[in-house]
All heavy atoms as TSV, in Angstrom:
chain	resi	resn	atom	element	x	y	z
A	1	MET	N	N	-1.184	-7.931	23.076
A	1	MET	CA	C	0.005	-8.351	22.379
A	1	MET	C	C	-0.110	-7.933	20.911
A	1	MET	O	O	-1.086	-8.213	20.261
A	1	MET	CB	C	0.163	-9.865	22.490
A	1	MET	CG	C	1.335	-10.379	21.700
A	1	MET	SD	S	1.418	-12.183	21.573
A	1	MET	CE	C	1.661	-12.614	23.257
A	2	HIS	N	N	0.897	-7.262	20.405
A	2	HIS	CA	C	0.893	-6.784	19.023
A	2	HIS	C	C	1.727	-7.710	18.157
A	2	HIS	O	O	2.869	-8.011	18.455
A	2	HIS	CB	C	1.441	-5.362	18.961
A	2	HIS	CG	C	1.480	-4.802	17.587
A	2	HIS	ND1	N	0.352	-4.532	16.869
A	2	HIS	CD2	C	2.508	-4.467	16.775
A	2	HIS	CE1	C	0.680	-4.051	15.688
A	2	HIS	NE2	N	1.989	-4.007	15.612
A	3	ASP	N	N	1.147	-8.188	17.082
A	3	ASP	CA	C	1.835	-9.029	16.115
A	3	ASP	C	C	2.438	-8.106	15.062
A	3	ASP	O	O	1.724	-7.541	14.239
A	3	ASP	CB	C	0.835	-10.007	15.484
A	3	ASP	CG	C	1.487	-10.981	14.533
A	3	ASP	OD1	O	2.647	-10.756	14.136
A	3	ASP	OD2	O	0.825	-11.972	14.184
A	4	ALA	N	N	3.760	-7.930	15.076
A	4	ALA	CA	C	4.434	-6.974	14.199
A	4	ALA	C	C	4.281	-7.311	12.722
A	4	ALA	O	O	4.492	-6.462	11.877
A	4	ALA	CB	C	5.912	-6.890	14.564
A	5	ASN	N	N	3.926	-8.539	12.406
A	5	ASN	CA	C	3.800	-8.940	11.011
A	5	ASN	C	C	2.365	-8.903	10.506
A	5	ASN	O	O	2.090	-9.392	9.420
A	5	ASN	CB	C	4.360	-10.355	10.824
A	5	ASN	CG	C	5.839	-10.414	11.112
A	5	ASN	OD1	O	6.569	-9.483	10.776
A	5	ASN	ND2	N	6.290	-11.469	11.740
A	6	ALA	N	N	1.470	-8.357	11.281
A	6	ALA	CA	C	0.068	-8.366	10.878
A	6	ALA	C	C	-0.627	-7.087	11.323
A	6	ALA	O	O	-0.230	-6.450	12.294
A	6	ALA	CB	C	-0.652	-9.566	11.484
A	7	ILE	N	N	-1.651	-6.728	10.564
A	7	ILE	CA	C	-2.590	-5.689	10.972
A	7	ILE	C	C	-3.968	-6.331	10.911
A	7	ILE	O	O	-4.119	-7.463	10.450
A	7	ILE	CB	C	-2.506	-4.430	10.079
A	7	ILE	CG1	C	-2.788	-4.781	8.619
A	7	ILE	CG2	C	-1.173	-3.746	10.246
A	7	ILE	CD1	C	-2.872	-3.566	7.708
A	8	PHE	N	N	-4.962	-5.619	11.357
A	8	PHE	CA	C	-6.313	-6.158	11.384
A	8	PHE	C	C	-7.243	-5.217	10.639
A	8	PHE	O	O	-7.000	-4.019	10.558
A	8	PHE	CB	C	-6.770	-6.354	12.833
A	8	PHE	CG	C	-5.937	-7.373	13.541
A	8	PHE	CD1	C	-4.744	-7.020	14.147
A	8	PHE	CD2	C	-6.318	-8.700	13.563
A	8	PHE	CE1	C	-3.950	-7.969	14.765
A	8	PHE	CE2	C	-5.535	-9.661	14.179
A	8	PHE	CZ	C	-4.348	-9.289	14.782
A	9	ALA	N	N	-8.295	-5.790	10.072
A	9	ALA	CA	C	-9.263	-5.012	9.307
A	9	ALA	C	C	-10.661	-5.500	9.634
A	9	ALA	O	O	-10.850	-6.647	10.021
A	9	ALA	CB	C	-8.997	-5.162	7.814
A	10	TYR	N	N	-11.623	-4.601	9.493
A	10	TYR	CA	C	-13.026	-5.000	9.654
A	10	TYR	C	C	-13.840	-4.425	8.511
A	10	TYR	O	O	-13.433	-3.456	7.864
A	10	TYR	CB	C	-13.589	-4.589	11.018
A	10	TYR	CG	C	-13.627	-3.095	11.265
A	10	TYR	CD1	C	-14.744	-2.344	10.915
A	10	TYR	CD2	C	-12.562	-2.445	11.863
A	10	TYR	CE1	C	-14.789	-0.983	11.138
A	10	TYR	CE2	C	-12.601	-1.081	12.103
A	10	TYR	CZ	C	-13.714	-0.356	11.740
A	10	TYR	OH	O	-13.756	0.996	11.963
A	11	GLN	N	N	-14.961	-5.062	8.252
A	11	GLN	CA	C	-15.827	-4.655	7.145
A	11	GLN	C	C	-16.528	-3.339	7.464
A	11	GLN	O	O	-17.124	-3.201	8.525
A	11	GLN	CB	C	-16.892	-5.712	6.876
A	11	GLN	CG	C	-16.346	-7.041	6.445
A	11	GLN	CD	C	-17.423	-8.096	6.358
A	11	GLN	OE1	O	-18.406	-8.064	7.084
A	11	GLN	NE2	N	-17.235	-9.046	5.460
A	12	VAL	N	N	-16.455	-2.397	6.545
A	12	VAL	CA	C	-17.207	-1.149	6.685
A	12	VAL	C	C	-18.649	-1.387	6.249
A	12	VAL	O	O	-19.588	-0.901	6.856
A	12	VAL	CB	C	-16.552	-0.015	5.872
A	12	VAL	CG1	C	-17.416	1.238	5.878
A	12	VAL	CG2	C	-15.153	0.283	6.428
A	13	VAL	N	N	-18.805	-2.174	5.192
A	13	VAL	CA	C	-20.125	-2.571	4.715
A	13	VAL	C	C	-20.275	-4.058	5.066
A	13	VAL	O	O	-19.651	-4.906	4.430
A	13	VAL	CB	C	-20.281	-2.355	3.199
A	13	VAL	CG1	C	-21.654	-2.807	2.733
A	13	VAL	CG2	C	-20.020	-0.900	2.833
A	14	PRO	N	N	-21.038	-4.371	6.111
A	14	PRO	CA	C	-21.171	-5.763	6.539
A	14	PRO	C	C	-21.603	-6.676	5.387
A	14	PRO	O	O	-22.430	-6.313	4.573
A	14	PRO	CB	C	-22.251	-5.701	7.620
A	14	PRO	CG	C	-22.114	-4.322	8.169
A	14	PRO	CD	C	-21.793	-3.469	6.972
A	15	GLY	N	N	-20.968	-7.836	5.328
A	15	GLY	CA	C	-21.294	-8.800	4.296
A	15	GLY	C	C	-20.440	-8.694	3.048
A	15	GLY	O	O	-20.544	-9.505	2.145
A	16	THR	N	N	-19.563	-7.700	2.988
A	16	THR	CA	C	-18.672	-7.546	1.845
A	16	THR	C	C	-17.304	-7.083	2.325
A	16	THR	O	O	-17.195	-6.346	3.297
A	16	THR	CB	C	-19.225	-6.543	0.803
A	16	THR	OG1	O	-18.275	-6.435	-0.259
A	16	THR	CG2	C	-19.480	-5.188	1.372
A	17	ASP	N	N	-16.270	-7.538	1.630
A	17	ASP	CA	C	-14.917	-7.104	1.990
A	17	ASP	C	C	-14.347	-6.127	0.961
A	17	ASP	O	O	-13.145	-5.970	0.832
A	17	ASP	CB	C	-13.989	-8.301	2.180
A	17	ASP	CG	C	-13.848	-9.151	0.931
A	17	ASP	OD1	O	-14.486	-8.828	-0.086
A	17	ASP	OD2	O	-13.110	-10.145	0.983
A	18	GLU	N	N	-15.233	-5.430	0.253
A	18	GLU	CA	C	-14.793	-4.450	-0.746
A	18	GLU	C	C	-14.216	-3.201	-0.093
A	18	GLU	O	O	-13.321	-2.579	-0.647
A	18	GLU	CB	C	-15.943	-4.082	-1.667
A	18	GLU	CG	C	-16.351	-5.224	-2.577
A	18	GLU	CD	C	-17.466	-4.850	-3.526
A	18	GLU	OE1	O	-17.625	-3.643	-3.837
A	18	GLU	OE2	O	-18.184	-5.758	-3.955
A	19	ILE	N	N	-14.748	-2.808	1.062
A	19	ILE	CA	C	-14.248	-1.649	1.792
A	19	ILE	C	C	-13.930	-2.110	3.210
A	19	ILE	O	O	-14.796	-2.612	3.918
A	19	ILE	CB	C	-15.279	-0.501	1.836
A	19	ILE	CG1	C	-15.673	-0.077	0.425
A	19	ILE	CG2	C	-14.713	0.684	2.610
A	19	ILE	CD1	C	-16.798	0.939	0.391
A	20	LEU	N	N	-12.664	-1.937	3.596
A	20	LEU	CA	C	-12.231	-2.346	4.926
A	20	LEU	C	C	-11.628	-1.164	5.663
A	20	LEU	O	O	-11.055	-0.262	5.052
A	20	LEU	CB	C	-11.175	-3.451	4.826
A	20	LEU	CG	C	-11.587	-4.743	4.130
A	20	LEU	CD1	C	-10.383	-5.652	3.970
A	20	LEU	CD2	C	-12.692	-5.443	4.896
A	21	ALA	N	N	-11.746	-1.173	6.982
A	21	ALA	CA	C	-11.062	-0.209	7.844
A	21	ALA	C	C	-9.955	-0.987	8.554
A	21	ALA	O	O	-10.167	-2.112	9.000
A	21	ALA	CB	C	-12.035	0.382	8.847
A	22	PHE	N	N	-8.773	-0.409	8.647
A	22	PHE	CA	C	-7.615	-1.108	9.192
A	22	PHE	C	C	-7.221	-0.556	10.552
A	22	PHE	O	O	-7.347	0.639	10.811
A	22	PHE	CB	C	-6.440	-0.989	8.221
A	22	PHE	CG	C	-6.691	-1.698	6.919
A	22	PHE	CD1	C	-7.311	-1.046	5.862
A	22	PHE	CD2	C	-6.331	-3.022	6.762
A	22	PHE	CE1	C	-7.548	-1.700	4.669
A	22	PHE	CE2	C	-6.569	-3.697	5.567
A	22	PHE	CZ	C	-7.183	-3.023	4.529
A	23	THR	N	N	-6.730	-1.461	11.411
A	23	THR	CA	C	-6.237	-1.092	12.735
A	23	THR	C	C	-4.943	-1.843	13.002
A	23	THR	O	O	-4.618	-2.814	12.326
A	23	THR	CB	C	-7.252	-1.433	13.843
A	23	THR	OG1	O	-7.390	-2.851	13.932
A	23	THR	CG2	C	-8.604	-0.794	13.579
A	24	GLU	N	N	-4.223	-1.414	14.032
A	24	GLU	CA	C	-2.954	-2.051	14.364
A	24	GLU	C	C	-3.114	-3.301	15.215
A	24	GLU	O	O	-2.233	-4.165	15.211
A	24	GLU	CB	C	-2.043	-1.069	15.085
A	24	GLU	CG	C	-1.541	0.051	14.195
A	24	GLU	CD	C	-0.551	0.957	14.902
A	24	GLU	OE1	O	-0.155	0.648	16.043
A	24	GLU	OE2	O	-0.186	1.972	14.309
A	25	THR	N	N	-4.207	-3.399	15.972
A	25	THR	CA	C	-4.371	-4.542	16.876
A	25	THR	C	C	-5.767	-5.135	16.745
A	25	THR	O	O	-6.707	-4.450	16.324
A	25	THR	CB	C	-4.158	-4.135	18.345
A	25	THR	OG1	O	-5.208	-3.255	18.744
A	25	THR	CG2	C	-2.801	-3.474	18.567
A	26	LEU	N	N	-5.890	-6.383	17.157
A	26	LEU	CA	C	-7.196	-7.040	17.175
A	26	LEU	C	C	-8.130	-6.335	18.150
A	26	LEU	O	O	-9.317	-6.161	17.868
A	26	LEU	CB	C	-7.044	-8.518	17.551
A	26	LEU	CG	C	-8.329	-9.327	17.646
A	26	LEU	CD1	C	-9.118	-9.284	16.343
A	26	LEU	CD2	C	-8.008	-10.761	18.042
A	27	GLU	N	N	-7.604	-5.892	19.267
A	27	GLU	CA	C	-8.420	-5.173	20.259
A	27	GLU	C	C	-9.049	-3.925	19.649
A	27	GLU	O	O	-10.236	-3.672	19.819
A	27	GLU	CB	C	-7.555	-4.794	21.463
A	27	GLU	CG	C	-8.309	-4.026	22.529
A	27	GLU	CD	C	-7.430	-3.610	23.693
A	27	GLU	OE1	O	-6.293	-4.103	23.818
A	27	GLU	OE2	O	-7.892	-2.776	24.484
A	28	PHE	N	N	-8.255	-3.136	18.931
A	28	PHE	CA	C	-8.781	-1.933	18.277
A	28	PHE	C	C	-9.800	-2.297	17.211
A	28	PHE	O	O	-10.826	-1.620	17.060
A	28	PHE	CB	C	-7.671	-1.084	17.667
A	28	PHE	CG	C	-6.835	-0.328	18.659
A	28	PHE	CD1	C	-5.502	-0.084	18.390
A	28	PHE	CD2	C	-7.352	0.136	19.852
A	28	PHE	CE1	C	-4.705	0.614	19.290
A	28	PHE	CE2	C	-6.577	0.833	20.761
A	28	PHE	CZ	C	-5.242	1.071	20.477
A	29	ALA	N	N	-9.536	-3.353	16.448
A	29	ALA	CA	C	-10.473	-3.781	15.407
A	29	ALA	C	C	-11.811	-4.158	16.032
A	29	ALA	O	O	-12.869	-3.770	15.527
A	29	ALA	CB	C	-9.903	-4.962	14.621
A	30	ARG	N	N	-11.777	-4.909	17.116
A	30	ARG	CA	C	-13.023	-5.293	17.792
A	30	ARG	C	C	-13.769	-4.082	18.317
A	30	ARG	O	O	-14.985	-3.972	18.176
A	30	ARG	CB	C	-12.726	-6.253	18.936
A	30	ARG	CG	C	-12.366	-7.628	18.480
A	30	ARG	CD	C	-12.078	-8.527	19.636
A	30	ARG	NE	N	-11.838	-9.888	19.190
A	30	ARG	CZ	C	-11.192	-10.786	19.897
A	30	ARG	NH1	N	-10.731	-10.489	21.100
A	30	ARG	NH2	N	-11.021	-12.003	19.414
A	31	GLN	N	N	-13.032	-3.161	18.936
A	31	GLN	CA	C	-13.648	-1.955	19.500
A	31	GLN	C	C	-14.267	-1.084	18.400
A	31	GLN	O	O	-15.420	-0.663	18.505
A	31	GLN	CB	C	-12.601	-1.163	20.279
A	31	GLN	CG	C	-13.122	0.098	20.918
A	31	GLN	CD	C	-12.024	0.849	21.661
A	31	GLN	OE1	O	-10.836	0.636	21.447
A	31	GLN	NE2	N	-12.425	1.743	22.525
A	32	GLU	N	N	-13.507	-0.828	17.351
A	32	GLU	CA	C	-14.004	0.026	16.276
A	32	GLU	C	C	-15.145	-0.633	15.513
A	32	GLU	O	O	-16.116	0.037	15.143
A	32	GLU	CB	C	-12.866	0.407	15.335
A	32	GLU	CG	C	-11.871	1.347	15.986
A	32	GLU	CD	C	-10.741	1.747	15.066
A	32	GLU	OE1	O	-10.887	1.618	13.826
A	32	GLU	OE2	O	-9.703	2.190	15.575
A	33	ALA	N	N	-15.056	-1.945	15.268
A	33	ALA	CA	C	-16.131	-2.651	14.569
A	33	ALA	C	C	-17.411	-2.611	15.404
A	33	ALA	O	O	-18.505	-2.434	14.858
A	33	ALA	CB	C	-15.717	-4.092	14.277
A	34	SER	N	N	-17.280	-2.752	16.706
A	34	SER	CA	C	-18.442	-2.705	17.586
A	34	SER	C	C	-19.099	-1.319	17.540
A	34	SER	O	O	-20.325	-1.206	17.444
A	34	SER	CB	C	-18.028	-3.044	19.017
A	34	SER	OG	O	-19.123	-2.964	19.889
A	35	GLN	N	N	-18.282	-0.280	17.598
A	35	GLN	CA	C	-18.821	1.085	17.523
A	35	GLN	C	C	-19.468	1.332	16.166
A	35	GLN	O	O	-20.529	1.964	16.087
A	35	GLN	CB	C	-17.712	2.103	17.778
A	35	GLN	CG	C	-17.214	2.094	19.199
A	35	GLN	CD	C	-15.973	2.961	19.394
A	35	GLN	OE1	O	-15.380	3.447	18.441
A	35	GLN	NE2	N	-15.579	3.129	20.649
A	36	HIS	N	N	-18.838	0.857	15.121
A	36	HIS	CA	C	-19.394	1.007	13.772
A	36	HIS	C	C	-20.739	0.284	13.671
A	36	HIS	O	O	-21.707	0.822	13.135
A	36	HIS	CB	C	-18.393	0.464	12.749
A	36	HIS	CG	C	-18.838	0.589	11.332
A	36	HIS	ND1	N	-19.092	1.809	10.732
A	36	HIS	CD2	C	-19.076	-0.345	10.380
A	36	HIS	CE1	C	-19.466	1.614	9.486
A	36	HIS	NE2	N	-19.469	0.302	9.253
A	37	PHE	N	N	-20.805	-0.931	14.208
A	37	PHE	CA	C	-22.037	-1.710	14.196
A	37	PHE	C	C	-23.147	-0.970	14.934
A	37	PHE	O	O	-24.281	-0.899	14.450
A	37	PHE	CB	C	-21.790	-3.079	14.837
A	37	PHE	CG	C	-23.007	-3.954	14.841
A	37	PHE	CD1	C	-23.398	-4.634	13.699
A	37	PHE	CD2	C	-23.771	-4.102	15.991
A	37	PHE	CE1	C	-24.525	-5.448	13.698
A	37	PHE	CE2	C	-24.887	-4.911	16.002
A	37	PHE	CZ	C	-25.271	-5.582	14.852
A	38	GLU	N	N	-22.837	-0.398	16.084
A	38	GLU	CA	C	-23.848	0.350	16.843
A	38	GLU	C	C	-24.348	1.547	16.047
A	38	GLU	O	O	-25.538	1.877	16.085
A	38	GLU	CB	C	-23.287	0.781	18.204
A	38	GLU	CG	C	-23.076	-0.375	19.150
A	38	GLU	CD	C	-24.326	-1.209	19.405
A	38	GLU	OE1	O	-25.417	-0.641	19.576
A	38	GLU	OE2	O	-24.202	-2.446	19.398
A	39	GLY	N	N	-23.457	2.207	15.310
A	39	GLY	CA	C	-23.863	3.319	14.447
A	39	GLY	C	C	-24.797	2.870	13.336
A	39	GLY	O	O	-25.772	3.563	13.013
A	40	LEU	N	N	-24.520	1.713	12.775
A	40	LEU	CA	C	-25.399	1.174	11.737
A	40	LEU	C	C	-26.765	0.828	12.311
A	40	LEU	O	O	-27.792	1.041	11.667
A	40	LEU	CB	C	-24.770	-0.069	11.093
A	40	LEU	CG	C	-23.497	0.174	10.291
A	40	LEU	CD1	C	-22.861	-1.154	9.884
A	40	LEU	CD2	C	-23.773	1.028	9.068
A	41	LYS	N	N	-26.792	0.306	13.542
A	41	LYS	CA	C	-28.056	-0.041	14.195
A	41	LYS	C	C	-28.895	1.211	14.472
A	41	LYS	O	O	-30.112	1.151	14.427
A	41	LYS	CB	C	-27.813	-0.789	15.509
A	41	LYS	CG	C	-27.223	-2.164	15.376
A	41	LYS	CD	C	-28.192	-3.257	15.190
A	41	LYS	CE	C	-29.153	-3.430	16.337
A	41	LYS	NZ	N	-30.152	-4.466	16.038
A	42	VAL	N	N	-28.252	2.341	14.747
A	42	VAL	CA	C	-28.977	3.595	14.974
A	42	VAL	C	C	-29.695	4.011	13.693
A	42	VAL	O	O	-30.833	4.465	13.734
A	42	VAL	CB	C	-28.017	4.707	15.452
A	42	VAL	CG1	C	-28.673	6.079	15.383
A	42	VAL	CG2	C	-27.540	4.419	16.870
A	43	MET	N	N	-29.035	3.811	12.548
A	43	MET	CA	C	-29.640	4.180	11.266
A	43	MET	C	C	-30.738	3.214	10.857
A	43	MET	O	O	-31.686	3.610	10.186
A	43	MET	CB	C	-28.566	4.237	10.173
A	43	MET	CG	C	-27.602	5.378	10.352
A	43	MET	SD	S	-26.478	5.592	8.957
A	43	MET	CE	C	-25.424	4.166	9.136
A	44	ASP	N	N	-30.610	1.947	11.256
A	44	ASP	CA	C	-31.604	0.931	10.891
A	44	ASP	C	C	-31.702	-0.060	12.038
A	44	ASP	O	O	-30.881	-0.964	12.157
A	44	ASP	CB	C	-31.200	0.220	9.602
A	44	ASP	CG	C	-32.190	-0.868	9.177
A	44	ASP	OD1	O	-33.205	-1.070	9.876
A	44	ASP	OD2	O	-31.934	-1.515	8.153
A	45	GLU	N	N	-32.711	0.100	12.881
A	45	GLU	CA	C	-32.823	-0.736	14.080
A	45	GLU	C	C	-33.035	-2.209	13.753
A	45	GLU	O	O	-32.817	-3.065	14.607
A	45	GLU	CB	C	-33.922	-0.238	15.006
A	45	GLU	CG	C	-35.307	-0.300	14.410
A	45	GLU	CD	C	-36.350	0.335	15.309
A	45	GLU	OE1	O	-36.059	1.385	15.906
A	45	GLU	OE2	O	-37.446	-0.235	15.406
A	46	ASN	N	N	-33.420	-2.533	12.531
A	46	ASN	CA	C	-33.602	-3.923	12.127
A	46	ASN	C	C	-32.327	-4.530	11.535
A	46	ASN	O	O	-32.337	-5.669	11.082
A	46	ASN	CB	C	-34.735	-4.039	11.097
A	46	ASN	CG	C	-36.068	-3.657	11.716
A	46	ASN	OD1	O	-36.349	-3.998	12.852
A	46	ASN	ND2	N	-36.870	-2.926	10.969
A	47	PHE	N	N	-31.266	-3.769	11.550
A	47	PHE	CA	C	-29.991	-4.216	10.998
A	47	PHE	C	C	-29.465	-5.394	11.816
A	47	PHE	O	O	-29.359	-5.324	13.029
A	47	PHE	CB	C	-28.987	-3.062	11.030
A	47	PHE	CG	C	-27.672	-3.400	10.413
A	47	PHE	CD1	C	-27.525	-3.370	9.050
A	47	PHE	CD2	C	-26.599	-3.757	11.204
A	47	PHE	CE1	C	-26.311	-3.688	8.472
A	47	PHE	CE2	C	-25.394	-4.073	10.633
A	47	PHE	CZ	C	-25.243	-4.037	9.269
A	48	GLU	N	N	-29.155	-6.503	11.138
A	48	GLU	CA	C	-28.724	-7.694	11.859
A	48	GLU	C	C	-27.439	-8.312	11.326
A	48	GLU	O	O	-26.938	-9.261	11.911
A	48	GLU	CB	C	-29.828	-8.750	11.828
A	48	GLU	CG	C	-31.058	-8.327	12.581
A	48	GLU	CD	C	-32.127	-9.401	12.620
A	48	GLU	OE1	O	-31.833	-10.561	12.282
A	48	GLU	OE2	O	-33.254	-9.074	12.978
A	49	ALA	N	N	-26.896	-7.827	10.228
A	49	ALA	CA	C	-25.686	-8.415	9.655
A	49	ALA	C	C	-24.510	-8.265	10.604
A	49	ALA	O	O	-24.402	-7.286	11.336
A	49	ALA	CB	C	-25.362	-7.755	8.315
A	50	GLY	N	N	-23.615	-9.239	10.603
A	50	GLY	CA	C	-22.406	-9.154	11.418
A	50	GLY	C	C	-21.285	-8.503	10.645
A	50	GLY	O	O	-21.326	-8.387	9.428
A	51	ILE	N	N	-20.277	-8.064	11.366
A	51	ILE	CA	C	-19.109	-7.440	10.758
A	51	ILE	C	C	-17.921	-8.379	10.961
A	51	ILE	O	O	-17.549	-8.680	12.088
A	51	ILE	CB	C	-18.822	-6.057	11.396
A	51	ILE	CG1	C	-19.986	-5.105	11.098
A	51	ILE	CG2	C	-17.501	-5.506	10.899
A	51	ILE	CD1	C	-19.835	-3.741	11.747
A	52	ALA	N	N	-17.341	-8.811	9.869
A	52	ALA	CA	C	-16.183	-9.705	9.939
A	52	ALA	C	C	-14.925	-8.906	10.255
A	52	ALA	O	O	-14.765	-7.755	9.839
A	52	ALA	CB	C	-16.004	-10.450	8.637
A	53	ILE	N	N	-14.013	-9.547	10.991
A	53	ILE	CA	C	-12.706	-8.982	11.281
A	53	ILE	C	C	-11.668	-9.914	10.669
A	53	ILE	O	O	-11.765	-11.137	10.805
A	53	ILE	CB	C	-12.487	-8.842	12.800
A	53	ILE	CG1	C	-13.478	-7.829	13.380
A	53	ILE	CG2	C	-11.039	-8.400	13.088
A	53	ILE	CD1	C	-13.418	-7.695	14.890
A	54	TYR	N	N	-10.679	-9.331	10.004
A	54	TYR	CA	C	-9.645	-10.087	9.318
A	54	TYR	C	C	-8.272	-9.779	9.904
A	54	TYR	O	O	-8.001	-8.644	10.263
A	54	TYR	CB	C	-9.592	-9.725	7.822
A	54	TYR	CG	C	-10.885	-9.884	7.100
A	54	TYR	CD1	C	-11.758	-8.807	6.922
A	54	TYR	CD2	C	-11.264	-11.119	6.576
A	54	TYR	CE1	C	-12.954	-8.957	6.244
A	54	TYR	CE2	C	-12.467	-11.275	5.889
A	54	TYR	CZ	C	-13.294	-10.194	5.737
A	54	TYR	OH	O	-14.482	-10.341	5.066
A	55	LYS	N	N	-7.429	-10.789	9.950
A	55	LYS	CA	C	-6.010	-10.593	10.274
A	55	LYS	C	C	-5.282	-10.567	8.946
A	55	LYS	O	O	-5.389	-11.492	8.137
A	55	LYS	CB	C	-5.491	-11.741	11.133
A	55	LYS	CG	C	-4.046	-11.574	11.531
A	55	LYS	CD	C	-3.630	-12.719	12.451
A	55	LYS	CE	C	-2.175	-12.555	12.873
A	55	LYS	NZ	N	-1.770	-13.641	13.775
A	56	VAL	N	N	-4.552	-9.474	8.688
A	56	VAL	CA	C	-3.877	-9.278	7.417
A	56	VAL	C	C	-2.374	-9.377	7.648
A	56	VAL	O	O	-1.816	-8.619	8.436
A	56	VAL	CB	C	-4.245	-7.889	6.825
A	56	VAL	CG1	C	-3.600	-7.698	5.470
A	56	VAL	CG2	C	-5.755	-7.727	6.750
A	57	GLY	N	N	-1.747	-10.318	6.975
A	57	GLY	CA	C	-0.298	-10.535	7.176
A	57	GLY	C	C	0.530	-9.869	6.130
A	57	GLY	O	O	0.124	-9.411	5.123
């Protein structure tokens, strides 16, 4: 379900909201954030920070 009055964003740098990536749906935000997180884990296997997802109205 798409909320026409909102978009979604996730943290590019976990732990800070200075740089965000935007998507049209929560599903896309979850998918892209998960892929981004896996990429960060490849660079640093000890990486443990979570990535926040925001609903932007």
